[in-house]
Phi, psi and omega in degrees: 000135184265138175211160180261146179221135176268125180245126182296131179287140179297329178210127181276154181282123178293325180295310182289332175297320179287325183275351186307312180298324181288323176296317179298319180293320178297318177295324177295320178297317180297313179296324178295323177298319177296319180299313180295322179297319178294332178276000178081025182243140176297119183301322181295318177296317181296317180292325177297316179291325186284319189250337187258309185299325181293349180233029184269351179228160185298316182295333177288328175295326175295319178296324177297318179295322179297318180288325185284330186304306180294327179296316181292315181302312182291317186294324181292327174291317179295329181298326177293316177302310186290328174296327179273006181062037176242127193253087176274107179256000187257028181298333178298318178292322178291326173301313182294316182291328173298319178296320180294311181299313182293330182281351182300324182293305181290338181276313184273334181231063184297339180281349180280109181236161176134176185290345181277345187298306185295314176302321178295321178298315180296319179296315178296325177299316178294320178296317180297316178295318180294319180297320180290326177289336181293338181296303177296332177295316178296316182296325180288315184285329184270319186241002181058036177284158181284117184291338177296312182291313185294315180294324179291316181296327180292341176299315183290327174298315180296317180298316180290324178295317177298316180299319179295320181298311186283344175265347185239252190296333182258008182291142180292118180294339178260016186265017177057033176084358180288142181283085180200158177275179174293157174292138180293147176289171183300325181288344183257009182255131180291125184296149175278150182288311180223085186304329182286340185257329183177187188266359183304134184241188184291351176301325179292323177295318177303318182296315180295318179295317179298318179298318180295317181294319179292325176298317177295317180302313186284331185256343188233357187236156182299323181298322177296320176298319178299318178301313183292320181294312181294330179288323182272327182207091180303325181295316177296324178296321179294319177297328179280355179092011178275135182267125181293319180297318178297323179292322178301313179293318180299312183294316181293316182294320179295311181294323178294320179296318179291323176294320177296321176297320177297320181295311181289329177294321179294316184289317182279348181255286188284330188258310178087005178189167173270142177213169187304325180237117180244001182215135174277015182109031182303319184297326179277319179296329180296336175296317177296318180301316182299315182284325177295327177276009177061028181059022177256122185306324179287322175294330180294329178300312179295317180296323178297322178294321179295313181290328175297324178296329179293328176294312180294321179295322178298319178293323182293314181290333177295315182283325185274323186244355180074021178267145180302141178290353176292350176299333177296319178295323179296315178300316180296319179295317178296321180297316178297318180300314182288325177298311180293323178296316178296317179297321179297315182288338175288321183271337184226156171243152182270131178235134177272128182246135173084024179287328182215154178273146173289166180299318181296318180295320180295317179296320179297319180292322179294321178293327183280339184300312179298321180297323179292322178295318179297320180297324179289000000 
């Protein structure tokens, strides 16, 4: 019987490790060309609309920055989790709870104005995201539950809670019945970087600063060394005196805080109020960003811009070619598939098992055949 087996390579190729994201992106382009051809669209025309037209003007670059900011913020936090071999899949829920916590000030206290409003909102957003991330961290350290399942399931709790809030206690009484909160006041709105050129706001600056700080943390500080040691060898980490439970809380709280900051930055910047849907799936797409960026905060900046472009490209092909904007999700899914596939083949080689019988096995089967006939 034939079967496939993955065998760990004694030494991985440094060249292919560096080229892996580019190979994955090239394979995604090839698969995307096939997809567009099957949809009856010229692939070259589709790619021009998908990748070039969304960044052909200055204001479009601002839109790219708006889309990239939450992806980068969330992904740099997730990179710490994944480096520590802790699998936080619930950043989408932490994004939502950060938006809810931070929005409490302009929604519940609209008369509160002044320079302290926005910093308090951002701080509450980080607290909300970290607090929500602490739930799967506690469940993992206390009951050894699978953090993938718990963090993922909490995403749906957060989505439903947000939906209940904007349709119920936080709904704008002057909003003609629409499920949304009041518009945030001027003091609660994240300022734009260059108002005359486009809508990009300080959320993009937050993302760049966070990526730089996490890069310093991981490469220059003891805590980063602890993350890497516990992620690669928990046993060695324990011998070094590093606590696994403390690392679980650290990674979850850090990634949750950054996801919460992304949530309140999105709501106070691009949207200006809470509504039932405040994210097109940033928390899940950021997982792709983290791996495409090789879990390197500086690489994540570039990966975040690429994935942000897929959102804008999906909207562009929908309006220009009449194709569903869900094609962006297809591109993101294919990119994740090829990134993980390339990484797997870099670390492992495929071996076919059971293609042929050894001489001893073949002789034994031939000897046993007459006995089986007699028994029948």
